C-alpha positions as semicolon CSV with decimal commas, in nm:
position;residue;x (nm);y (nm);z (nm)
1;M;1,792;-1,304;-0,456
2;D;1,711;-1,225;-0,820
3;E;2,002;-1,142;-1,048
4;P;2,049;-0,763;-1,075
5;F;1,880;-0,617;-1,380
6;S;2,197;-0,457;-1,514
7;L;2,393;-0,781;-1,477
8;R;2,124;-0,987;-1,647
9;V;2,081;-0,757;-1,948
10;A;2,458;-0,738;-2,001
11;G;2,480;-1,117;-2,033
12;P;2,503;-1,294;-2,371
13;A;2,190;-1,506;-2,319
14;W;1,968;-1,203;-2,254
15;R;2,122;-1,002;-2,537
16;C;2,068;-1,289;-2,780
17;E;1,704;-1,312;-2,676
18;A;1,655;-0,937;-2,712
19;Q;1,830;-0,923;-3,050
20;D;1,614;-1,206;-3,184
21;W;1,302;-1,021;-3,067
22;I;1,419;-0,697;-3,225
23;A;1,492;-0,866;-3,559
24;D;1,156;-1,041;-3,555
25;Q;0,966;-0,719;-3,479
26;V;1,152;-0,525;-3,748
27;T;1,063;-0,797;-3,998
28;R;0,699;-0,795;-3,887
29;S;0,688;-0,420;-3,946
30;G;0,813;-0,467;-4,301
31;G;1,179;-0,385;-4,249
32;V;1,513;-0,565;-4,233
33;V;1,795;-0,543;-3,980
34;T;2,101;-0,454;-4,185
35;G;2,386;-0,473;-3,936
36;E;2,503;-0,549;-3,585
37;I;2,270;-0,453;-3,301
38;E;2,458;-0,239;-3,050
39;Q;2,389;-0,211;-2,677
40;R;2,435;0,160;-2,612
41;R;2,369;0,188;-2,240
42;V;2,309;-0,022;-1,928
43;R;2,171;0,123;-1,607
44;P;2,013;-0,037;-1,297
45;W;1,672;0,065;-1,432
46;S;1,696;0,026;-1,813
47;T;1,906;-0,062;-2,113
48;Q;1,897;0,061;-2,473
49;L;1,996;-0,122;-2,791
50;V;2,008;0,023;-3,143
51;A;1,939;-0,182;-3,454
52;P;2,038;-0,052;-3,799
53;T;1,757;-0,122;-4,046
54;D;1,675;-0,044;-4,407
55;R;1,440;0,225;-4,272
56;G;1,690;0,383;-4,036
57;P;1,784;0,303;-3,676
58;A;1,533;0,133;-3,448
59;W;1,565;0,185;-3,074
60;F;1,497;-0,091;-2,823
61;K;1,444;-0,024;-2,455
62;A;1,403;-0,271;-2,168
63;N;1,308;-0,155;-1,820
64;C;1,352;-0,300;-1,474
65;R;1,050;-0,437;-1,290
66;A;0,951;-0,107;-1,129
67;L;0,951;0,083;-1,460
68;A;0,820;-0,196;-1,685
69;F;0,497;-0,001;-1,738
70;E;0,660;0,237;-1,986
71;P;0,583;0,054;-2,314
72;A;0,212;0,017;-2,237
73;V;0,188;0,379;-2,120
74;Q;0,358;0,509;-2,435
75;Q;0,122;0,300;-2,644
76;E;-0,181;0,451;-2,468
77;L;-0,043;0,804;-2,493
78;S;0,018;0,759;-2,865
79;R;-0,351;0,673;-2,903
80;L;-0,472;0,956;-2,683
81;V;-0,236;1,230;-2,805
82;P;-0,086;1,113;-3,139
83;A;0,039;1,461;-3,220
84;E;0,260;1,465;-2,909
85;V;0,368;1,099;-2,865
86;D;0,486;0,841;-3,120
87;A;0,343;0,490;-3,122
88;P;0,601;0,215;-3,062
89;I;0,691;-0,014;-3,349
90;A;0,637;-0,306;-3,114
91;L;0,614;-0,379;-2,743
92;D;0,617;-0,668;-2,500
93;T;0,439;-0,547;-2,188
94;A;0,514;-0,864;-1,991
95;R;0,885;-0,804;-2,022
96;G;0,885;-0,423;-2,030
97;W;1,030;-0,417;-2,381
98;M;0,969;-0,160;-2,651
99;L;1,095;-0,085;-3,003
100;T;1,063;0,268;-3,140
101;T;1,150;0,462;-3,452
102;D;1,456;0,685;-3,451
103;R;1,337;1,045;-3,464
104;G;1,675;1,206;-3,513
105;T;1,786;1,508;-3,319
106;T;1,623;1,603;-2,992
107;L;1,546;1,963;-2,910
108;G;1,840;1,970;-2,670
109;D;2,099;1,787;-2,882
110;G;2,387;1,975;-3,034
111;H;2,334;2,299;-2,845
112;E;2,262;2,434;-2,502
113;P;1,883;2,456;-2,470
114;T;1,766;2,813;-2,519
115;L;1,490;3,001;-2,343
116;D;1,266;2,934;-2,644
117;D;1,345;2,561;-2,615
118;W;1,247;2,550;-2,251
119;R;0,932;2,750;-2,309
120;A;0,832;2,515;-2,590
121;V;0,897;2,208;-2,373
122;V;0,687;2,320;-2,077
123;R;0,412;2,439;-2,310
124;L;0,411;2,095;-2,477
125;A;0,392;1,922;-2,139
126;A;0,103;2,139;-2,023
127;T;-0,085;2,083;-2,349
128;L;-0,046;1,707;-2,313
129;Q;-0,156;1,727;-1,949
130;R;-0,475;1,908;-2,039
131;R;-0,560;1,661;-2,313
132;V;-0,529;1,353;-2,091
133;A;-0,651;1,494;-1,759
134;D;-0,970;1,286;-1,786
135;K;-0,787;0,970;-1,895
136;G;-0,661;0,859;-1,556
137;P;-0,840;0,521;-1,558
138;T;-0,695;0,436;-1,900
139;L;-0,340;0,534;-1,813
140;R;-0,344;0,376;-1,469
141;A;-0,481;0,056;-1,622
142;A;-0,174;0,059;-1,850
143;G;0,044;0,060;-1,538
144;L;0,113;0,430;-1,482
145;P;0,182;0,465;-1,107
146;D;-0,096;0,643;-0,920
147;C;0,083;0,915;-0,726
148;A;-0,207;1,157;-0,694
149;P;-0,183;1,401;-0,401
150;A;-0,429;1,205;-0,187
151;T;-0,198;0,903;-0,201
152;V;0,118;1,090;-0,101
153;P;0,103;1,086;0,282
154;Q;0,063;0,708;0,287
155;R;0,346;0,672;0,036
156;Y;0,564;0,899;0,249
157;A;0,508;0,680;0,557
158;W;0,577;0,368;0,351
159;L;0,900;0,514;0,218
160;V;1,024;0,603;0,565
161;D;0,963;0,244;0,671
162;Q;1,133;0,107;0,361
163;L;1,442;0,324;0,398
164;A;1,468;0,246;0,769
165;A;1,459;-0,125;0,685
166;L;1,746;-0,106;0,435
167;P;2,082;-0,249;0,542
168;A;2,291;-0,005;0,742
169;D;2,550;0,018;0,463
170;H;2,291;0,106;0,196
171;P;2,334;0,469;0,080
172;S;1,963;0,538;0,143
173;H;1,943;0,376;0,484
174;V;1,767;0,596;0,740
175;G;1,869;0,559;1,103
176;A;1,621;0,532;1,386
177;D;1,651;0,896;1,493
178;E;1,601;1,035;1,144
179;A;1,315;0,794;1,078
180;A;1,142;0,919;1,392
181;T;1,192;1,280;1,284
182;L;1,055;1,209;0,936
183;R;0,749;1,036;1,079
184;A;0,690;1,324;1,319
185;T;0,697;1,580;1,037
186;V;0,445;1,412;0,806
187;G;0,226;1,714;0,873
188;R;0,427;1,913;0,618
189;V;0,333;1,658;0,354
190;E;-0,032;1,656;0,460
191;Q;-0,044;2,035;0,449
192;A;0,099;2,038;0,097
193;V;-0,164;1,789;-0,016
194;E;-0,441;2,006;0,131
195;E;-0,309;2,310;-0,056
196;L;-0,295;2,122;-0,386
197;L;-0,643;1,977;-0,352
198;A;-0,788;2,320;-0,270
199;M;-0,692;2,457;-0,613
200;P;-0,849;2,375;-0,953
201;L;-0,528;2,258;-1,123
202;P;-0,587;1,885;-1,184
203;V;-0,417;1,557;-1,126
204;T;-0,295;1,437;-1,465
205;F;-0,001;1,286;-1,651
206;Q;0,336;1,387;-1,505
207;H;0,632;1,310;-1,733
208;G;0,884;1,283;-1,450
209;D;1,198;1,387;-1,639
210;L;1,098;1,682;-1,855
211;H;1,377;1,854;-2,045
212;P;1,467;1,933;-2,408
213;K;1,669;1,614;-2,454
214;N;1,349;1,413;-2,401
215;V;1,168;1,600;-2,678
216;F;1,211;1,541;-3,052
217;A;1,176;1,818;-3,308
218;V;0,976;1,648;-3,586
219;D;0,833;1,807;-3,901
220;G;0,805;2,148;-3,744
221;G;0,646;2,012;-3,427
222;L;0,754;1,854;-3,099
223;R;0,711;1,499;-2,970
224;I;0,787;1,389;-2,618
225;F;0,937;1,053;-2,515
226;D;1,108;0,863;-2,231
227;F;0,823;0,782;-1,991
228;G;0,999;0,554;-1,742
229;D;0,974;0,815;-1,465
230;A;0,615;0,910;-1,541
231;Q;0,334;0,916;-1,285
232;W;-0,031;1,010;-1,246
233;A;0,025;1,308;-1,018
234;H;-0,046;1,675;-0,962
235;A;0,008;1,873;-1,281
236;L;0,261;2,115;-1,131
237;E;0,502;1,838;-1,032
238;V;0,610;1,828;-1,397
239;L;0,795;2,157;-1,341
240;A;1,038;2,013;-1,085
241;V;1,298;1,904;-1,339
242;P;1,272;2,220;-1,552
243;Y;1,297;2,438;-1,241
244;G;1,605;2,260;-1,112
245;W;1,778;2,252;-1,449
246;V;1,704;2,614;-1,547
247;T;1,785;2,768;-1,208
248;Q;2,089;2,555;-1,123
249;L;2,251;2,492;-1,460
250;T;2,168;2,800;-1,668
251;Q;2,136;3,176;-1,642
252;L;1,794;3,173;-1,810
253;P;1,506;3,358;-1,638
254;W;1,285;3,096;-1,474
255;G;0,992;3,335;-1,460
256;L;0,962;3,339;-1,839
257;V;0,966;2,959;-1,851
258;L;0,693;2,949;-1,588
259;D;0,495;3,202;-1,792
260;A;0,486;2,961;-2,088
261;Y;0,351;2,678;-1,874
262;A;0,099;2,906;-1,703
263;E;-0,035;3,032;-2,037
264;V;-0,177;2,688;-2,116
265;W;-0,366;2,684;-1,784
266;S;-0,469;3,052;-1,783
267;D;-0,841;2,973;-1,799
268;V;-0,808;2,741;-1,497
269;V;-0,577;2,925;-1,261
270;S;-0,389;3,255;-1,269
271;R;-0,017;3,268;-1,319
272;D;0,035;3,408;-0,968
273;A;-0,180;3,140;-0,808
274;L;0,005;2,873;-1,002
275;E;0,340;3,007;-0,884
276;G;0,211;3,022;-0,528
277;L;0,120;2,655;-0,546
278;M;0,465;2,541;-0,652
279;P;0,607;2,496;-0,297
280;A;0,330;2,247;-0,218
281;A;0,379;2,064;-0,548
282;M;0,751;2,034;-0,482
283;V;0,676;1,860;-0,152
284;T;0,459;1,593;-0,314
285;H;0,703;1,568;-0,604
286;A;0,989;1,495;-0,365
287;V;0,797;1,205;-0,211
288;N;0,690;1,068;-0,547
289;R;1,039;1,104;-0,691
290;S;1,181;0,913;-0,394
291;F;0,935;0,636;-0,475
292;T;1,051;0,619;-0,838
293;W;1,415;0,611;-0,738
294;L;1,365;0,337;-0,482
295;G;1,221;0,114;-0,752
296;S;1,493;0,217;-0,997
297;V;1,781;0,105;-0,775
298;E;1,612;-0,205;-0,637
299;G;1,866;-0,485;-0,662
300;A;2,137;-0,257;-0,805
301;Q;2,496;-0,373;-0,796
302;A;2,736;-0,226;-0,541
303;S;2,906;0,005;-0,792
304;E;2,566;0,133;-0,904
305;L;2,452;0,194;-0,549
306;A;2,765;0,398;-0,495
307;E;2,657;0,627;-0,779
308;W;2,278;0,637;-0,750
309;G;2,189;0,457;-0,427
310;D;2,135;0,769;-0,216
311;A;1,870;0,912;-0,450
312;P;1,566;0,772;-0,261
313;V;1,665;0,930;0,070
314;H;1,787;1,247;-0,100
315;Y;1,445;1,313;-0,249
316;L;1,253;1,214;0,061
317;R;1,452;1,469;0,260
318;L;1,370;1,733;0,000
319;A;1,007;1,715;0,110
320;H;1,120;1,925;0,408
321;V;1,345;2,169;0,223
322;P;1,188;2,514;0,172
323;F;1,108;2,617;-0,184
324;P;1,259;2,819;-0,340
325;P;1,547;2,794;-0,394
326;G;1,643;2,452;-0,532
327;A;1,381;2,241;-0,362
328;S;1,357;2,000;-0,652
329;G;1,727;1,915;-0,653
330;E;1,681;1,816;-1,016
331;G;1,927;1,874;-1,290
332;A;2,076;1,684;-1,580
């Protein structure tokens, strides 16, 4: 079995290799590393290092195999929508490595995100979605997972099989009885897909973890980052995280947040029709989110599985939880 990602990237040999790459890329960009490179975080799916340079901090990110598409996708997005996404300083797509410029404070840092913050974030996401809705071939060629509605029923069946095949002590293991029940209720997923495909809202870029702490406030504008959870999926799936966060962790009125997102699509679909489509989008989102999580915890260490290992089955089960309330199960 391959060495767990988090164990490998915490080792001195890997860190030395990464630090040498960072220093080389900073030099190639015309800068100089001025101090010790610090490893800020290690997770089963990614790690971040920060390098002090004469131009300010540079952020390095390495992803696990399942999320290694992120650098190439960010590069493509920065070309397609340069006003919304920064170009990396450097990337190594073979290794899932990326170096980016420090952009300072995020919209959600230092204060509890306000209603205006949330409205700005969902408006930004919708604007980006509209601008790249016809760029599916380009983004999928960069590695963005194709999780369009038409692909969801097959993915659902695959996930049930994968979770049933996990060891019995795995937190996401599905027993024979539950697996049979999940297979027998695939009709709910198929119905959701039919509802989504019957409406004009498109399949497009879906950020996957949309909240104010993944948005920088730069020069009077906003720039979005952190694309490791991203997918090519139904547009409305992007609201799963905002819905869960706003309704479960704040007292803010969700309807006003939804209004801001709907405004960007007002010439395509009415606000009421968009809201009526959310239950179906939350079904496909749950399946697609389960898929992301299964890849994220692949090969995780025992302590990591104890913390995050039940996420794949948690989200798959949410495909059968009525919406609203709380169908996304998303939060911080």
